[in-house]
N, C-alpha and C positions, 0 to 999 in steps of 0.2 A: 502492499499500499506504500503509496509514494505520499510528500510532505503537501500537495496542493490539492491531493482529492483529502486526505485527512482536515485541512483548512479548507476546504467546500463543504463538509459535513459541518463543521463546526457554524459556520454559516449558515446552512439549511437547520441546524438545530436552534439558532437564535431568531431564524424567522419563523419556526416552529413555535416556540415558545411563545413572540410577540402575537402570532395568530391565534395561539391557542387563548391567551387572556382578554384576546378581543372579543371570544363570543363567552368564556366560560370564565367566570371569577376565581382563582385560585388562590384559596383561603393559605397564610402564612405558615401553616401546621403544614401542610400537603405540600407547598412547595420547600419550606425547610426539608423535609421527610427526600423530597425527588434530589436536594443536594447532599444531602448526608451519604443515599444511596451512591451517585457518581460519587464523591469521596472517596466512599468505602472499595466501589471497584477499582479507581485508580491505583490505593493502597494496596491491597490485598492482590490483586491481579498484575501488578506493574510490569510482571514478565509476559505478560501476554500482548501483545499489543492490540489487539484487535479489541478486547474485554476493556482494556486500558481506555482506546480511543471510545468505546462506548459512554464510560465515567466521564470522558471530558465534553463528550454530548450530552449530556444531562447536566452539567454544570452550564454549558453555552444556553440550552434548552430555559434553564433557571433565569440566567441573564438577561434571557427575550423577556420573561414574564416580569422579573422583576421593575426593567425599562418602562414596560407599558404600563405596568401602575402606579410607575413615579409618574409620569406623563399627566395620568388620571389624577394621580393625587394634588399636582401642581394647577391643574382644575379646580378642584376643590378647593385650594386654597387660596384661590384667588380674592384678592382684598375688593377688586370691581365686583364678583359675584355677592360681596357680600352688600355691597349699597342696593341691589338690584328689586326690581317689582317693589318698592318702597314708594309710598304716594309723595315725598320730599323731592323737588329737584335738588342736587349738588352742581358743582359746578370744577369743570377737569381744564386743565392746560394740556395741552399735545402737541404733535406736529403731524400731519399728514405724513405716511411712511410709501405709501403704493403710489401709483396714478389714479386720479377719481373715475368711479367706476360710472360713466354716464347712460340713463336710462331714460325713457321715454318720455318722463313728468317728474322725474327725481333723480338725485346724484348719491351716490355712496361713496364715505371716507373713511378710511383706514386709519385711524387715529390713534398715536402709540403716545400713552399716558407714560410719564416718567415715574419707574420701577414697581407700574400696575398690571401692566399689560394693554392690551391693543381694545379700540373701540370702532363699532364699526355703525358709522352715524348718518341716518336718511337724511339727507335736505331738498330742499328746492333747489334748481337748474341754475337759480342764477341768486345774489351773486355768484359767480363764477371762484371757484378755488381749486388752487393746483398743487404739485407736489412739492413738499419742504413748505407747505405754510405753515405758521405756528397760529393755535386757534384756540378761544377762550371758548367752550361749551357749557352751556348752563340747558339741566333736562332732566327727565326721569331715567334711569338704568332698567332696562328689560335684560331679560334670561332668551335666551330663542328658544325656539319651541322645535315639539318633535313630534312629526305629524306619523301619520301610519304607515304610508309610503319613501317617508324621508326624513332623515336624521337632520335638522339645521344644526341643533347644537354639536355634533362631531363635526359636520361637514366645516364649521367655522374654527371648532378647535385645532384642529392640524392646521392651520394659518394662524394662529396666537391670537385670536378673538374669540372671546369668552362673554360677552356682552355687548347688548344692540340699545341704541338711541335714536329716538324717532320725532324729527322734526325740531329741535332745539334752537336755541338762540345760539349765533355762534357773530365771534368778535375775532377779527383778523389783527392777531398782535406783532407779527414780524411775517415775513418772507426771504423765501431761497436759507431755509434752514434744515434743506435736506443735503445729501451727496452731491457737491458740483459735477462731477462727470455726470452723473445719473439724470439729475437735471438736464444738463446739455443733450444727452441721448432720446430723453422724452421730446424737446424742442424741435429737437431734429426729428423725429417720429411725426411730430403735431405739423410738422410743414409738408413731408410726404405724406399723411392723412389729408390736406387742406387740397393737396397735388391731384390724387387718387378722385375725391369727392367732389372734387369742382371738374373734372373731364369726363366721368363715366357718372350714369345713372342705376337707381335701385333696378333690377338686383346686382345687376353685373360689378358696380362700386361696392358693395357692401363684401358679395363673393370675394372681390380680389385684396379687401379690406384684411376680410379675418384670414388668407391663405399669407398675407405680408406683412400683416401687422397687427395680428393676433386679436382684432376686432371682432369676434363673436356676437357681442351684443348687438352689432349694428344690422345683422342678420334677422328678417324678420320671422315672427312665428310659422306663418305660412310657410315661409320658404325653409325652414328648418324643420318642419314637417315633410316638403317634399323631400329635400335632400335626404333624412332619416329612410322613408320609404324604399327610396331610389339605392341606396344602402352605401350611399358616398358622402356622409356627413364627415368622413375622417379626412378628408381634402381641406374641409374648411378649418382645421385643426393643427396646430404646430404640433407634430408628431417624429416620430422616427427617421418615417418614409421623407419629411418636408427638408429636415436636415442632413441628411442624405443626399437629396436630388440636389439640393441648396450649396453642399461641400463638393460635390462634384462640379458642378458652376464655378466653383471660386476657385478648384485646381486648375482647370481650362484657364479662367482667366487667367491665375497665375503664372501659368507657363506659356500663355498669348503674352504677357507683359515681359517677359523672359528672365522671369525666376527657374532654377533650378528646381526639381522635385521634390528636394526637402526643402528648398524655401517657401513652394507653393503649398506644403502641407503646412506649415504652421502660417502663410497667411491664410490659409483657408479658416484654420482655427481661432484666428485671432478673431476674423470676420466674422465669424458663427457665435462668440462669445457676446460681441457686439450685438448681433440679432437679437439672442436670446435675450440681453438686457434689454435693448428695444420692446419689446414685444411684451414687457412688463416683468419678466422673470419668473413667472408664473412658475408652481412646480411641475407642473407638464411638462413646460420647454424645456427645465432643467431637466428632468429626465430625459426626455428625446435629443437633449445635447450630449447627456453621460450614456449613452446606449446605444444612440445611434453612433458617436462615434468609437464608442469600444468597437462595437461590429465592425466599423470600417477599418481600427484598427487591425482587427483578427483579420478581414479578408486580407489586407495590405500585407500583412506576413506571413501570408496562407496558412493559416492555423483559425479558419474558422471554427471547427469542431469544437476549441477550445472557450471558444466566444460563447458557450452559456454559463463557464464556470467563472467569465469576467461579470459578465451578466448579476450572476447571483452574487457573488463579493460588492458589487456596487448596489446591488438592493440592501444590502446588507448596511452597510456604512448608511444609507439613506435612509433607514430605519432607526440605527443607531440616536441617531439626530433626529429624527421625528418619527416614531413608531407609531402614529397613531394614520400616515398613512395607507400602511395597510388596510385597515377596514373603511376609512371613512374618502377615501380619495380615489373612486373607478378609474379616472386618468392613470395612476399610478399600478392598478392591477392591467388595466389594456395594455399600456407600452409594454409593462414587463412579460406577460404572456404574447404577447403579439410580436417582441423579440426573439422571446425563444421559438417561434413559429418558421420564423428566419432562416435562424440559425438552423435548425432542425430538419425540416421540411422542406426551402426551397431547395438544398442541395438532391435532396431524392428527385422531386418535381422534375430539377433542372436535367438528370439523369434520364427521366421518363422522354421525358421533349427532346432530349438528343437523339433519340432514335428518328426523329421527325424531320427530315433534311430540310424543310420549307426555311426554317433558322436560320436565315444568310446577312450577313453584312448588317444594314441599321435594324433588320428584324430581331436581331439579338438581346438590344440593349430591351427592346417590348416584349421580348421574352424575359427577360431579368425582371421589369415593372409588374408585370403580370404574374407572373410566381411569385414574388416576392407578397403583393398585395392577396392571393390566396392563400400564399402559406399562415400571413398573419391574420385574415379573417376567419381559420379553420380553429385557430390555437382561443381566440377572441370569442367566437360565436356563443357556446353556453353565457359565457360571464353578459354578453350582450343582453340574451333571452331572459338572461336572471333578473339584469338591472331596468328595462324597458319594457319586458315584456310581450317583445316581438323579434321576427327577423324576417330581412328581404327576400325576396326570392328573385328578385331581379339584378340583385348586387351582382354577381358575375358578371353578368354583361354588362349593365353599367359600368364597373368598374373597368373592363377591356376598352369600353369607349372613351372613359376619359381619364383615367389613371393618365396614360401616355403622353396627352398634353398637360398635366401638369407640369412638366418643366418650363416648357414654352409659357405659362399664363405666368411662373415665375420669373422668368427672365425677359420678359416684355411688359409686366408690372412696376417692377424695379427699373428698365431703361425708361420708360416718360414717365414714371415719377419722381425720379432724379433729375431729369432732362426738363421736368416742368418747374423746378425750386429755379433753375439757371435763366429760362425762358418760357411764358406759359403756353403760347405761341405753338413752341416747338414739342412741349409737351403734348398737346390736344391733338396734333397731328402723328405724335409718335405713340399716341392711346390707341387708335385704331386696328393695330395688330390683336392686343391685348381684349378691346372689345370683340374682335372677332371670335377669337378663340370662348371668350366668358359667354358671348350669346350661345353660340353652339354648347358650351355645357348647361346653358340653362335652358336649351331646349332639350334635350336629350333628357335631364333628369325630369321637366315638365313633364314629358310624354311618360315615360316609365313608370312616373309618380301617382299615374290616372289609371294605371293600368290596375281592374278590379283585384285582380290576385297578384298583382306586387311584394303583398309584402302579408304575413301570416300573424295573428298573435296569438300568441302564447306563454303563459304564464308557470313559473316552475320555481319549486322550493330551493331554500339554500340547501338541503336535504340530498338533493338532486343533482345540487352543481358538485361537490363532493364527488360522486361513483361518474359524473361526466369526465370529470378532469383524470381522475385516475385511469379510465377506460381510454381517452384519449393520451396518456402519457405513455402507458404500458402500448399500445399500439403504433406510438412515434421510437418507442424503443426497440421493438420487432423490427419495423423497418428499417430503422439505423442500423439494426446488428445482421438485417438481411444482406443489404446493401454492400455492408464491409464485408462479409463472408465472403459474396459474390466478388467483390476488390480481391480478396487474396485468393481465391481459386484462378481470378484471373489470372 
C-alpha cells in the first residue's frame, strides 16, 4: 500500500466524518469511543500495516465529525443570533464585503460586523451601495427560516451569514473601506457589464452576462425554467467546463503573443484567478478553479488517472476550511461529482468513440467536449433529480447542439465587451457575432423546452440517493478495471 493511497484513505475518512455528522448527530461518548478504538488498533496492531491504517482512518473520521460540530457550535454561539427575533431595534456598524446582489425590487448586502459575523441586509435599490461602503444600520435582526424543501439557514451559514435584517435605516459612514485590488476588479466588471447590456437585449444579454460575468440573477425566471427543461442550465454557471474552455483560450492567446508554453501556462493561471475574482469569487467559482486546474494539470503531465486523488484531496482541504459546504452547498456536490465523472468516465467513452473513424481534424475537439459533458451529467444525474425533482430527456441532444459553441460565445463576448470599453461603436459592431451565436442558443433552448416530453418529474428520497451512487460507483469501477485489463492484454 503506497503512501499516496494511505493519504487518500485518510482524506476519504475525514470527508465521511463530515458527511455522517451532517445527517446524524454524534454524541461525545460515541465519538470518544470511536477515537479510543482507533488509538487501540494503532497501539496493539502497529506491526500490521493494514490494521494500523484502519485505526488512523477512524481517527480522521473523528476529526471530520469534530470539525463539523465545531462549525455548528460557532453558529449557535454567534452573538448576532442572540439579538435576533426580538422586538427592539439595534444599531450595527459594518462594511459591505461582497458585491451587492441586485434583485428586481430590492438589493441584498452582505455586511460584516466586526468580531460578530455577517448580516444579510435587504433594502431598496436606491440609494445605491457598493463594495467597501461602511454602513450604520438600524433595524431588527431575524433568523433565517427553514422551509420544507429548502434549508435557508444552512444555505446562508456556509457563507458565514447567520442573521437577516429587512429594510433597516442605513447611513453611509465611509467609502472604499474594502480591499483596493478587489474594488478595482469590481469596477472593471461593472464597465464590462455596461458594455454587454448596452449592446445586446434580453435574453441574449442576460445569458452572456451569466456566462462571462457570473450575473445569474439577471436571467428571468421564465428563461431559467426553459434552460432547466432543456438540460443546459449548467452553461450559464461558472463551472469547471467554463474554466477549462477559458484556460485553453488563454493558453492559445499566450502562444499567439509569443510566450513559451511554460510562460503561457502561468499567464493563463493568473488571468483565471483574476476572472474568478471578477465574478465575485463565489464558492462555486473557486471550486471550479481548483478542480478544473487540477484536472488540467493531471492531463498535462499525462496522469489523468491520479486526478481522482487530487480532486479528493482538494475537497478535503476545502471541507477543513468550511465543513458546512458538504451538505448545504449543492454546487460543491455537483462540481465534485462532475469532475469525478470526467476523470473516470471520459477516457472510457473516448476509447469507445475511437472506433468510429468519422472523428477527424476539428471534430476531435467536438468529440472531447461532448464526451466531457456526457460523463459529467451521468455522475450528477441522481443528485440533480434529488434536489430539483426532474430530469431532462432532451439534454443529450441540446448539449450536442450547444456545448460546442460555448467557447465561441465566450471569446466573442469578451472581445466585443472589451472593445466597447475603448469605443462603444466598435463594441456594438463586434457584438454581432456574439448576438448571432446567442440567438442560435436561445432558439434551440426555446424550441426544445416546449416539447411536451422534454422533461420528466421524478422525486426521490435521500435513502435512494446513496444506493444510486453506490451502484454507479461500482459500475464505473468495473468499467475502469475492464478497460485496464484490455490494455494489459493488448
